[in-house]
C-alpha positions as CSV (number, residue, x, y, z in Angstrom):
1,M,108.6,150.7,26.5
2,G,110.0,148.4,29.3
3,K,113.4,148.2,31.1
4,T,116.1,145.4,31.0
5,I,116.9,143.5,34.3
6,R,120.4,145.4,34.4
7,Q,118.6,148.7,33.9
8,L,116.3,148.0,36.7
9,S,119.1,146.7,38.9
10,E,121.1,149.9,38.4
11,E,118.0,151.9,39.0
12,L,116.6,150.2,42.2
13,K,120.4,149.5,43.3
14,L,120.1,145.8,43.5
15,S,121.8,143.1,41.9
16,K,120.6,141.1,38.8
17,Q,120.2,138.2,41.1
18,A,118.0,139.9,43.5
19,I,115.9,141.2,40.7
20,N,115.8,137.7,39.4
21,Q,114.5,136.6,42.9
22,R,111.7,138.8,42.9
23,I,110.5,138.2,39.7
24,N,110.4,134.1,40.6
25,S,108.7,134.9,44.2
26,I,105.8,136.7,42.2
27,N,103.2,134.4,40.9
28,G,102.8,134.5,37.2
29,F,105.1,137.7,36.8
30,R,106.9,136.3,33.8
31,S,103.8,135.5,31.9
32,K,102.2,138.8,32.7
33,H,104.8,141.5,32.6
34,T,108.0,140.3,30.5
35,Y,108.5,139.9,27.1
36,K,111.5,139.0,24.9
37,V,113.0,141.9,22.8
38,K,116.0,140.6,20.5
39,N,118.5,138.5,22.9
40,H,117.1,140.2,26.4
41,L,114.3,140.4,28.5
42,E,112.4,143.2,29.1
43,I,110.0,144.0,32.0
44,D,106.7,146.3,31.2
45,N,105.9,149.5,33.3
46,Q,103.5,147.7,35.5
47,G,106.1,145.0,36.2
48,V,108.8,147.5,36.9
49,K,106.4,149.3,39.7
50,L,105.7,145.9,41.1
51,L,109.4,145.0,41.5
52,A,110.3,148.5,42.7
53,N,107.5,148.3,45.4
54,F,108.4,144.7,46.2
55,G,110.0,145.6,49.6
56,K,106.8,147.4,50.7
57,Q,104.4,144.7,49.5
58,K,106.5,142.3,51.3
59,R,106.2,144.2,54.5
60,Q,102.4,144.7,54.0
61,D,102.2,140.9,53.5
62,R,104.1,140.3,56.7
63,Q,101.9,142.6,58.6
64,P,98.8,140.7,58.2
65,N,100.8,137.7,59.1
66,Q,102.2,139.6,62.2
67,Q,98.6,140.3,63.1
68,D,97.7,136.7,62.8
69,K,100.6,135.6,65.1
70,N,99.4,138.4,67.6
71,D,95.7,136.9,67.4
72,K,97.2,133.6,67.9
73,N,99.4,134.6,70.9
74,D,96.4,136.2,72.5
75,K,94.4,133.2,72.0
76,I,97.1,131.2,73.7
77,D,97.4,133.6,76.5
78,H,93.7,133.7,77.1
79,I,93.6,129.8,77.1
80,L,96.9,129.9,79.6
81,L,94.8,132.3,81.8
82,K,91.8,130.2,81.8
83,Q,93.9,126.9,82.8
84,L,95.7,128.8,85.7
85,D,92.5,129.9,87.0
86,V,91.0,126.4,86.8
87,K,94.4,125.1,88.4
88,D,94.2,127.8,91.1
89,Q,90.7,126.6,92.0
90,Q,91.8,122.9,92.0
91,I,94.7,124.3,94.7
92,A,92.0,126.2,96.5
93,N,89.7,122.7,96.8
94,L,92.7,120.9,97.7
95,Q,93.8,123.6,100.5
96,Q,90.3,123.4,101.8
97,A,90.2,119.5,101.8
98,L,93.5,119.1,103.7
99,D,92.4,122.1,106.2
100,Q,89.4,119.6,107.0
101,Q,91.5,116.3,107.1
102,Q,93.6,118.2,109.8
103,K,90.6,119.2,111.8
104,L,89.2,116.2,111.6
105,Q,92.4,114.3,112.9
106,I,92.8,116.9,115.7
107,A,89.2,116.2,116.6
108,T,89.9,112.4,116.5
109,V,93.2,112.6,118.8
110,A,91.1,114.6,121.3
111,E,88.4,112.2,121.5
112,N,91.1,109.4,121.8
113,H,92.5,111.1,124.8
114,Q,89.2,111.4,126.5
115,L,88.5,108.1,126.0
116,K,92.0,107.0,127.3
117,E,90.9,109.0,130.4
118,H,87.7,107.5,130.6
119,V,89.6,104.1,130.5
120,R,91.8,105.0,133.4
121,K,89.1,106.1,135.5
122,L,87.2,102.8,135.0
123,S,90.2,100.9,135.6
124,G,90.8,102.7,138.7
125,L,87.4,101.8,139.8
126,L,87.6,98.3,138.9
127,E,91.0,98.0,140.9
128,H,89.3,99.5,143.8
129,S,86.2,97.3,143.8
130,S,88.2,94.1,143.3
131,S,90.5,95.3,146.4
132,T,87.4,95.6,148.5
133,Q,86.1,92.2,147.2
134,Q,89.5,90.8,148.2
135,Q,89.4,92.6,151.7
136,H,85.8,91.3,152.2
137,S,87.0,87.5,151.4
138,N,90.0,88.0,153.7
139,D,87.5,89.3,156.4
140,K,85.3,86.0,155.9
141,D,88.3,83.8,156.4
142,D,89.0,85.7,159.4
143,T,85.6,85.2,160.6
144,L,85.7,81.4,160.1
145,S,85.6,79.6,163.4
146,N,88.9,78.0,164.8
147,S,87.2,74.7,164.2
148,D,87.0,74.9,160.8
149,N,90.4,76.3,160.4
150,T,92.1,73.4,162.3
151,R,90.0,70.9,160.2
152,H,91.2,72.7,157.0
153,S,94.8,72.4,158.5
154,K,94.3,68.7,159.7
155,D,93.3,67.8,156.4
156,K,96.0,69.5,154.8
157,N,98.8,67.8,157.1
158,D,96.9,64.4,156.3
159,K,97.3,64.7,152.7
160,Q,100.9,65.6,153.2
161,N,101.4,62.5,155.2
162,E,99.8,60.2,152.9
163,N,102.1,61.5,150.1
164,R,105.2,61.2,152.3
165,V,104.4,57.6,153.1
166,A,103.6,56.4,149.3
167,E,107.0,58.3,148.4
168,Y,108.6,56.1,151.1
169,N,107.2,53.0,150.0
170,N,108.0,53.7,146.3
171,R,111.6,54.0,147.4
172,Q,111.6,50.8,149.5
173,K,110.3,48.9,146.4
174,K,113.3,50.5,144.2
175,V,115.8,49.4,146.9
176,S,114.6,45.8,147.2
177,K,114.6,45.4,143.4
178,N,118.2,46.8,143.1
179,K,119.0,44.2,145.8
180,V,117.4,41.2,144.1
181,N,119.3,42.4,140.8
182,N,122.7,42.8,142.2
183,S,122.9,39.4,143.9
184,W,125.9,37.1,142.5
185,W,123.9,33.8,142.3
186,R,121.4,35.4,140.0
187,F,124.0,35.7,137.3
188,W,124.4,31.6,137.1
């Protein structure tokens, strides 16, 4: 002997709509556990038990789903932890490379400084040797005989005199040209 939806709703203290929702949510419930008596629908004893335990069944169905979610979360956590380990290793490698680069740069700067000092020393030696050579050449000029020095100065004076004479001659030519061109009878 079964129960109607109204009787079941009073017994379970649920609305008729809630009972209908439970019936509709269970696959094949209507075909297996309901039958029609006169104008109303009755539910057999096995169906009543299913509907009464529906809340417990839902919770039990949810627990495996919750367990699946927990498993998925654990997998995700494990994957994320692996990724973090990889990233930490990459950061450590980059930090090591940066440290090496900084050491190389410091060594390069120190080597450049040493080379600059070496160049300064060499340039100081060159300046010293060039001043010594200049002093030697000056000493040689001083040791030239007086006749050589006078001959040298005489040649210099002769060249200057020749330049003055040529310049004077050029000026004379220009003056004479100007006089010829400025004569009044030349215009007629």
